[in-house]
C-alpha positions as CSV (number, residue, x, y, z in Angstrom):
1,X,95.7,-108.9,131.4
2,X,97.4,-111.2,134.7
3,X,98.5,-107.9,136.1
4,X,95.2,-106.5,136.4
5,X,93.7,-110.1,136.6
6,X,95.9,-110.5,140.0
7,X,95.3,-107.2,141.5
8,X,91.4,-107.7,141.7
9,X,92.4,-111.5,142.9
10,X,94.4,-109.9,145.8
11,X,91.1,-108.7,146.6
12,X,89.2,-111.7,147.7
13,X,89.6,-113.3,151.0
14,X,91.5,-116.6,151.5
15,X,89.4,-118.7,151.9
16,X,87.7,-118.1,148.6
17,X,90.9,-118.3,146.7
18,X,91.3,-122.4,147.1
19,X,91.7,-123.1,143.6
20,X,91.4,-121.5,140.3
21,X,90.5,-124.0,136.3
22,X,91.8,-122.2,133.6
23,X,90.8,-123.0,129.9
24,X,93.9,-122.7,127.3
25,X,93.1,-119.5,125.9
26,X,95.9,-117.4,125.3
27,X,94.7,-114.7,128.1
28,X,96.1,-117.3,130.5
29,X,99.6,-117.5,128.5
30,X,101.5,-115.8,131.7
31,X,99.6,-118.3,134.4
32,X,103.0,-119.6,135.8
33,X,103.6,-116.0,137.2
34,X,100.2,-116.3,138.0
35,X,100.3,-119.0,139.8
36,X,103.5,-118.7,141.6
37,X,102.8,-114.8,142.8
38,X,99.6,-116.4,144.4
39,X,100.1,-119.6,146.0
40,X,96.6,-120.8,143.8
41,X,95.9,-124.0,142.8
42,X,95.3,-124.1,139.4
43,X,93.5,-126.4,137.0
44,X,93.7,-126.6,133.2
45,X,90.2,-128.0,131.5
46,X,90.7,-130.2,128.5
47,X,90.8,-128.6,125.2
48,X,88.0,-128.5,123.2
49,X,85.8,-129.7,126.6
50,X,83.6,-126.7,127.3
51,X,81.2,-129.0,129.5
52,X,84.6,-128.9,132.3
53,X,83.6,-125.4,132.8
54,X,80.0,-124.3,132.4
55,X,79.8,-121.5,134.5
56,X,82.8,-120.0,132.3
57,X,80.8,-120.9,128.8
58,X,77.4,-119.6,130.5
59,X,79.0,-116.2,131.3
60,X,80.4,-115.4,127.7
61,X,77.3,-116.1,126.3
62,X,75.6,-113.6,129.0
63,X,78.4,-110.9,127.7
64,X,78.0,-111.4,124.3
65,X,74.5,-110.6,124.8
66,X,76.0,-106.9,125.1
67,X,79.5,-107.6,123.0
68,X,78.8,-110.0,119.8
69,X,81.9,-112.2,120.0
70,X,84.8,-109.8,117.6
71,X,84.3,-107.0,119.8
72,X,87.1,-104.8,119.1
73,X,87.2,-104.3,123.6
74,X,89.6,-101.2,122.8
75,X,86.9,-99.1,121.2
76,X,84.6,-100.0,124.4
77,X,85.2,-97.3,127.1
78,X,85.7,-98.5,130.8
79,X,82.9,-97.2,131.8
80,X,80.3,-98.9,129.3
81,X,82.2,-102.3,130.4
82,X,81.8,-101.3,134.2
83,X,77.7,-101.0,133.5
84,X,78.1,-104.6,132.2
85,X,79.9,-106.2,134.7
86,X,77.4,-104.3,137.0
87,X,74.5,-105.7,135.5
88,X,76.0,-109.6,134.8
89,X,77.0,-109.4,138.7
90,X,73.0,-108.4,139.8
91,X,71.5,-111.1,137.6
92,X,70.0,-114.4,139.2
93,X,71.4,-117.3,138.3
94,X,70.2,-120.4,138.3
95,X,73.5,-121.8,139.7
96,X,73.4,-119.9,142.7
97,X,69.7,-120.8,143.2
98,X,68.2,-117.7,141.6
99,X,70.8,-115.5,143.6
100,X,73.0,-112.8,141.9
101,X,76.7,-113.2,142.1
102,X,76.9,-110.1,144.0
103,X,74.8,-111.3,146.9
104,X,76.1,-114.7,146.6
105,X,79.9,-112.8,147.2
106,X,78.6,-110.1,149.7
107,X,76.8,-113.1,151.5
108,X,80.4,-115.3,151.7
109,X,82.5,-112.2,152.7
110,X,79.9,-111.7,155.6
111,X,80.6,-114.9,156.6
112,X,84.0,-116.0,155.7
113,X,84.3,-119.3,158.1
114,X,81.8,-120.9,155.2
115,X,85.1,-123.2,154.3
């Protein structure tokens, strides 16, 4: 998972890679390697404190609309995952002033001097 995450992360412009906040899940067990390779500041939320990462929690809920908790992702095709990814990236979000994540990141790419 770390290698796939690093590959996608590298595609972002540097000004969009200032820091990351992880929860304490097993999926981030190799965070030290990622941090060393990316040179990005990494922070951790406190255990059992979902209010410290509300966008993460909201997104997990949106994903569960498609894949209930306990879904075996080995049984889900890459095509299915990509379809859900596209739908979620096109869904307007209150935290983005009702703009979609796709529109927001596209706008930020176009204006890379925003930070």
